[in-house]
C-alpha positions as CSV (number, residue, x, y, z in Angstrom):
1,X,-3.0,-72.2,12.5
2,X,-5.0,-69.9,10.3
3,X,-7.9,-69.8,12.8
4,X,-5.5,-68.9,15.5
5,X,-4.0,-66.0,13.4
6,X,-7.4,-64.8,12.5
7,X,-8.5,-64.8,16.1
8,X,-5.4,-62.9,17.2
9,X,-5.1,-60.4,14.3
10,X,-8.5,-58.9,14.4
11,X,-8.9,-55.2,13.3
12,X,-9.1,-53.9,16.9
13,X,-6.0,-55.9,17.8
14,X,-4.1,-54.6,14.8
15,X,-5.3,-51.1,15.6
16,X,-4.0,-51.6,19.2
17,X,-0.6,-52.5,17.8
18,X,-0.3,-50.2,14.8
19,X,-1.7,-47.0,16.3
20,X,0.8,-46.7,19.2
21,X,3.6,-47.4,16.7
22,X,2.4,-44.6,14.4
23,X,2.1,-42.2,17.3
24,X,5.6,-43.0,18.5
25,X,7.0,-42.5,15.0
26,X,5.2,-39.2,14.6
27,X,6.4,-37.9,18.0
28,X,10.0,-39.0,17.3
29,X,9.9,-37.1,14.0
30,X,8.5,-34.0,15.6
31,X,11.2,-34.1,18.3
32,X,14.1,-34.6,15.8
33,X,12.8,-32.0,13.3
34,X,15.1,-29.1,12.7
35,X,13.6,-25.6,13.1
36,X,12.7,-23.8,9.8
37,X,14.4,-20.5,9.1
38,X,13.2,-18.0,6.5
39,X,13.5,-14.4,5.7
40,X,10.3,-12.4,6.0
41,X,9.5,-10.6,2.8
42,X,9.3,-6.8,2.6
43,X,5.8,-5.7,3.6
44,X,3.7,-4.6,0.7
45,X,0.6,-3.4,2.5
46,X,2.1,-0.1,3.4
47,X,3.9,2.6,1.5
48,X,7.7,2.5,1.7
49,X,9.2,5.4,3.6
50,X,10.7,8.0,1.3
51,X,14.4,7.8,0.7
52,X,14.9,11.4,1.8
53,X,12.9,14.2,3.4
54,X,12.4,15.9,0.0
55,X,9.8,13.3,-0.9
56,X,7.9,13.4,2.4
57,X,5.1,15.5,0.8
58,X,4.6,12.9,-1.9
59,X,4.7,10.1,0.6
60,X,1.9,11.8,2.7
61,X,-0.1,12.7,-0.5
62,X,0.1,9.1,-1.6
63,X,-1.0,7.8,1.7
64,X,-4.0,10.2,1.7
65,X,-5.0,9.7,-1.9
66,X,-3.9,6.4,-3.5
67,X,-5.3,4.2,-0.7
68,X,-8.8,5.7,-1.2
69,X,-9.3,3.5,-4.3
70,X,-6.8,0.6,-4.1
71,X,-4.3,-1.1,-1.8
72,X,-0.6,-0.3,-1.7
73,X,0.0,-3.8,-3.1
74,X,-1.2,-2.5,-6.4
75,X,1.6,0.1,-6.4
76,X,4.2,-2.2,-5.0
77,X,3.6,-4.9,-7.7
78,X,4.2,-2.5,-10.6
79,X,7.4,-3.1,-12.6
80,X,10.3,-1.6,-10.6
81,X,12.4,1.2,-11.8
82,X,10.0,2.6,-14.4
83,X,11.1,6.1,-13.8
84,X,9.3,9.5,-13.4
85,X,7.6,9.5,-16.8
86,X,5.9,6.2,-16.0
87,X,4.6,7.4,-12.6
88,X,3.5,10.8,-14.0
89,X,1.5,9.0,-16.6
90,X,0.0,6.7,-14.0
91,X,-1.0,9.5,-11.7
92,X,-2.3,11.5,-14.6
93,X,-4.4,8.5,-15.7
94,X,-5.8,8.2,-12.2
95,X,-6.8,11.9,-12.2
96,X,-8.1,12.3,-15.8
97,X,-9.5,8.8,-16.6
98,X,-10.6,7.6,-13.2
99,X,-11.4,11.1,-11.8
100,X,-9.3,10.6,-8.6
101,X,-9.8,13.8,-6.5
102,X,-6.0,14.7,-6.5
103,X,-4.9,18.3,-7.0
104,X,-2.0,19.0,-9.5
105,X,0.6,19.8,-6.8
106,X,-0.2,16.5,-4.9
107,X,-0.1,14.6,-8.2
108,X,3.4,15.9,-9.1
109,X,4.6,15.1,-5.5
110,X,3.1,11.6,-5.7
111,X,4.7,10.9,-9.0
112,X,8.1,12.1,-7.8
113,X,7.9,10.1,-4.6
114,X,6.8,6.9,-6.5
115,X,9.5,7.2,-9.1
116,X,12.2,7.6,-6.4
117,X,10.9,4.9,-4.1
118,X,9.5,2.3,-6.4
């Protein structure tokens, strides 16, 4: 009896039985699977549009100056709601410490835009 089982249940014979069963199980699972739904997160690789037209100049100045040195992700990942003093200090640091070529008027507009938007 053992010799008969050994002869019948060789590795190729087992593969011939098991492999189709695994494929059938996989296909059945794929057919019965429910679609996955998720909300796409807010994009962080671009500046958020200003909340009102008063901050359009700061938005444009930020696009033209801030992305020269770093990505928008750097700004978007800062703690939210820090206020105008925080952003004025950040913009001032970029100008005075890191020598960012931003003029004063643009710096003020950028800080106002960032404090209102982020």
